[in-house]
C-alpha positions as protocol buffer text, in pm:
chain_id: "A"
residue {
  index: 1
  type: MET
  ca { x: -4241 y: -4149 z: 15637 }
}
residue {
  index: 2
  type: ALA
  ca { x: -4360 y: -3836 z: 15442 }
}
residue {
  index: 3
  type: ILE
  ca { x: -4624 y: -3596 z: 15381 }
}
residue {
  index: 4
  type: SER
  ca { x: -4646 y: -3399 z: 15043 }
}
residue {
  index: 5
  type: VAL
  ca { x: -4828 y: -3083 z: 14943 }
}
residue {
  index: 6
  type: THR
  ca { x: -4947 y: -2989 z: 14591 }
}
residue {
  index: 7
  type: GLU
  ca { x: -4857 y: -2657 z: 14441 }
}
residue {
  index: 8
  type: ALA
  ca { x: -5215 y: -2535 z: 14469 }
}
residue {
  index: 9
  type: ALA
  ca { x: -5230 y: -2615 z: 14842 }
}
residue {
  index: 10
  type: ALA
  ca { x: -4883 y: -2465 z: 14908 }
}
residue {
  index: 11
  type: SER
  ca { x: -4996 y: -2140 z: 14731 }
}
residue {
  index: 12
  type: ARG
  ca { x: -5302 y: -2129 z: 14953 }
}
residue {
  index: 13
  type: VAL
  ca { x: -5103 y: -2187 z: 15266 }
}
residue {
  index: 14
  type: GLN
  ca { x: -4864 y: -1910 z: 15171 }
}
residue {
  index: 15
  type: LYS
  ca { x: -5145 y: -1660 z: 15125 }
}
residue {
  index: 16
  type: PHE
  ca { x: -5293 y: -1756 z: 15466 }
}
residue {
  index: 17
  type: LEU
  ca { x: -4958 y: -1702 z: 15630 }
}
residue {
  index: 18
  type: GLU
  ca { x: -4899 y: -1378 z: 15457 }
}
residue {
  index: 19
  type: ASN
  ca { x: -5240 y: -1242 z: 15555 }
}
residue {
  index: 20
  type: ARG
  ca { x: -5185 y: -1355 z: 15909 }
}
residue {
  index: 21
  type: GLY
  ca { x: -4851 y: -1184 z: 15916 }
}
residue {
  index: 22
  type: LYS
  ca { x: -4665 y: -1449 z: 16110 }
}
residue {
  index: 23
  type: GLY
  ca { x: -4617 y: -1824 z: 16128 }
}
residue {
  index: 24
  type: VAL
  ca { x: -4367 y: -2087 z: 16048 }
}
residue {
  index: 25
  type: GLY
  ca { x: -4604 y: -2317 z: 15854 }
}
residue {
  index: 26
  type: LEU
  ca { x: -4911 y: -2533 z: 15886 }
}
residue {
  index: 27
  type: ARG
  ca { x: -4962 y: -2818 z: 16127 }
}
residue {
  index: 28
  type: LEU
  ca { x: -5153 y: -3125 z: 16010 }
}
residue {
  index: 29
  type: GLY
  ca { x: -5280 y: -3369 z: 16264 }
}
residue {
  index: 30
  type: VAL
  ca { x: -5556 y: -3613 z: 16364 }
}
residue {
  index: 31
  type: ARG
  ca { x: -5781 y: -3625 z: 16662 }
}
residue {
  index: 32
  type: THR
  ca { x: -6034 y: -3872 z: 16778 }
}
residue {
  index: 33
  type: SER
  ca { x: -6376 y: -3753 z: 16660 }
}
residue {
  index: 34
  type: GLY
  ca { x: -6678 y: -3824 z: 16442 }
}
residue {
  index: 35
  type: CYS
  ca { x: -6861 y: -4154 z: 16357 }
}
residue {
  index: 36
  type: SER
  ca { x: -6553 y: -4316 z: 16190 }
}
residue {
  index: 37
  type: GLY
  ca { x: -6302 y: -4246 z: 16470 }
}
residue {
  index: 38
  type: MET
  ca { x: -6057 y: -3974 z: 16345 }
}
residue {
  index: 39
  type: ALA
  ca { x: -6068 y: -3627 z: 16205 }
}
residue {
  index: 40
  type: TYR
  ca { x: -5802 y: -3414 z: 16052 }
}
residue {
  index: 41
  type: ILE
  ca { x: -5694 y: -3095 z: 16206 }
}
residue {
  index: 42
  type: LEU
  ca { x: -5516 y: -2792 z: 16044 }
}
residue {
  index: 43
  type: GLU
  ca { x: -5361 y: -2496 z: 16243 }
}
residue {
  index: 44
  type: PHE
  ca { x: -5099 y: -2238 z: 16209 }
}
residue {
  index: 45
  type: VAL
  ca { x: -4765 y: -2298 z: 16371 }
}
residue {
  index: 46
  type: ASP
  ca { x: -4580 y: -2004 z: 16532 }
}
residue {
  index: 47
  type: GLU
  ca { x: -4320 y: -2220 z: 16709 }
}
residue {
  index: 48
  type: LEU
  ca { x: -4195 y: -2566 z: 16642 }
}
residue {
  index: 49
  type: ASN
  ca { x: -4207 y: -2839 z: 16913 }
}
residue {
  index: 50
  type: GLU
  ca { x: -3906 y: -3060 z: 16971 }
}
residue {
  index: 51
  type: GLU
  ca { x: -4082 y: -3368 z: 16850 }
}
residue {
  index: 52
  type: ASP
  ca { x: -4224 y: -3212 z: 16533 }
}
residue {
  index: 53
  type: GLN
  ca { x: -4152 y: -3355 z: 16187 }
}
residue {
  index: 54
  type: VAL
  ca { x: -4125 y: -3088 z: 15919 }
}
residue {
  index: 55
  type: PHE
  ca { x: -4180 y: -3149 z: 15548 }
}
residue {
  index: 56
  type: GLU
  ca { x: -4118 y: -2868 z: 15304 }
}
residue {
  index: 57
  type: GLN
  ca { x: -4236 y: -2828 z: 14943 }
}
residue {
  index: 58
  type: PHE
  ca { x: -4291 y: -2522 z: 14723 }
}
residue {
  index: 59
  type: GLY
  ca { x: -4153 y: -2299 z: 15004 }
}
residue {
  index: 60
  type: VAL
  ca { x: -4418 y: -2411 z: 15254 }
}
residue {
  index: 61
  type: LYS
  ca { x: -4357 y: -2603 z: 15578 }
}
residue {
  index: 62
  type: ILE
  ca { x: -4598 y: -2874 z: 15674 }
}
residue {
  index: 63
  type: ILE
  ca { x: -4548 y: -2973 z: 16047 }
}
residue {
  index: 64
  type: ILE
  ca { x: -4678 y: -3286 z: 16196 }
}
residue {
  index: 65
  type: ASP
  ca { x: -4633 y: -3471 z: 16528 }
}
residue {
  index: 66
  type: PRO
  ca { x: -4509 y: -3829 z: 16532 }
}
residue {
  index: 67
  type: LYS
  ca { x: -4847 y: -3982 z: 16659 }
}
residue {
  index: 68
  type: SER
  ca { x: -5039 y: -3808 z: 16368 }
}
residue {
  index: 69
  type: LEU
  ca { x: -4769 y: -3912 z: 16113 }
}
residue {
  index: 70
  type: ALA
  ca { x: -4841 y: -4275 z: 16193 }
}
residue {
  index: 71
  type: TYR
  ca { x: -5194 y: -4232 z: 16061 }
}
residue {
  index: 72
  type: MET
  ca { x: -5110 y: -3988 z: 15782 }
}
residue {
  index: 73
  type: ASP
  ca { x: -4785 y: -4125 z: 15631 }
}
residue {
  index: 74
  type: GLY
  ca { x: -4798 y: -4090 z: 15251 }
}
residue {
  index: 75
  type: THR
  ca { x: -5082 y: -3822 z: 15266 }
}
residue {
  index: 76
  type: GLU
  ca { x: -5093 y: -3550 z: 15001 }
}
residue {
  index: 77
  type: LEU
  ca { x: -5252 y: -3218 z: 15101 }
}
residue {
  index: 78
  type: ASP
  ca { x: -5427 y: -3058 z: 14804 }
}
residue {
  index: 79
  type: PHE
  ca { x: -5642 y: -2752 z: 14757 }
}
residue {
  index: 80
  type: ALA
  ca { x: -5942 y: -2766 z: 14515 }
}
residue {
  index: 81
  type: LYS
  ca { x: -6217 y: -2539 z: 14402 }
}
residue {
  index: 82
  type: GLU
  ca { x: -6530 y: -2711 z: 14289 }
}
residue {
  index: 83
  type: GLY
  ca { x: -6806 y: -2465 z: 14187 }
}
residue {
  index: 84
  type: LEU
  ca { x: -6860 y: -2237 z: 14487 }
}
residue {
  index: 85
  type: ASN
  ca { x: -6690 y: -2473 z: 14723 }
}
residue {
  index: 86
  type: GLU
  ca { x: -6318 y: -2460 z: 14798 }
}
residue {
  index: 87
  type: GLY
  ca { x: -6103 y: -2623 z: 15050 }
}
residue {
  index: 88
  type: PHE
  ca { x: -5818 y: -2854 z: 15154 }
}
residue {
  index: 89
  type: LYS
  ca { x: -5833 y: -3215 z: 15060 }
}
residue {
  index: 90
  type: PHE
  ca { x: -5647 y: -3501 z: 15219 }
}
residue {
  index: 91
  type: ASN
  ca { x: -5538 y: -3775 z: 14989 }
}
residue {
  index: 92
  type: ASN
  ca { x: -5457 y: -4024 z: 15255 }
}
residue {
  index: 93
  type: PRO
  ca { x: -5359 y: -4381 z: 15137 }
}
residue {
  index: 94
  type: ASN
  ca { x: -5415 y: -4520 z: 15478 }
}
residue {
  index: 95
  type: VAL
  ca { x: -5788 y: -4452 z: 15506 }
}
residue {
  index: 96
  type: LYS
  ca { x: -5995 y: -4770 z: 15511 }
}
residue {
  index: 97
  type: SER
  ca { x: -6333 y: -4603 z: 15542 }
}
residue {
  index: 98
  type: GLU
  ca { x: -6493 y: -4260 z: 15572 }
}
residue {
  index: 99
  type: CYS
  ca { x: -6823 y: -4157 z: 15735 }
}
residue {
  index: 100
  type: GLY
  ca { x: -7109 y: -4047 z: 15518 }
}
residue {
  index: 101
  type: CYS
  ca { x: -7076 y: -3675 z: 15598 }
}
residue {
  index: 102
  type: GLY
  ca { x: -6699 y: -3675 z: 15526 }
}
residue {
  index: 103
  type: GLU
  ca { x: -6611 y: -3541 z: 15869 }
}
residue {
  index: 104
  type: SER
  ca { x: -6423 y: -3847 z: 15992 }
}
residue {
  index: 105
  type: PHE
  ca { x: -6221 y: -4158 z: 15877 }
}
residue {
  index: 106
  type: ASN
  ca { x: -6083 y: -4485 z: 15995 }
}
residue {
  index: 107
  type: VAL
  ca { x: -5749 y: -4647 z: 15927 }
}
């Protein structure tokens, strides 16, 4: 089981952590939400939990709990700028469908 991060996403996470002044890395996860059932969560991590899985690439630690990893195994976290819009993108091979607004997904 694994999570990967692109160089662009890692660079952005590093900048956020530097601006914040503290943090071990970025937590990825899922929660029940939206029309399709699940939504992604992103949050800074100051302290690891015992059950956390840690994946490191390009000097950035991506932290995920085992429950979320079951839904996100193989996911690549990317960061993209498209015109005036920019943000993190989840390239999750487990997604079977997404809602029309892009807020939630189903596996």
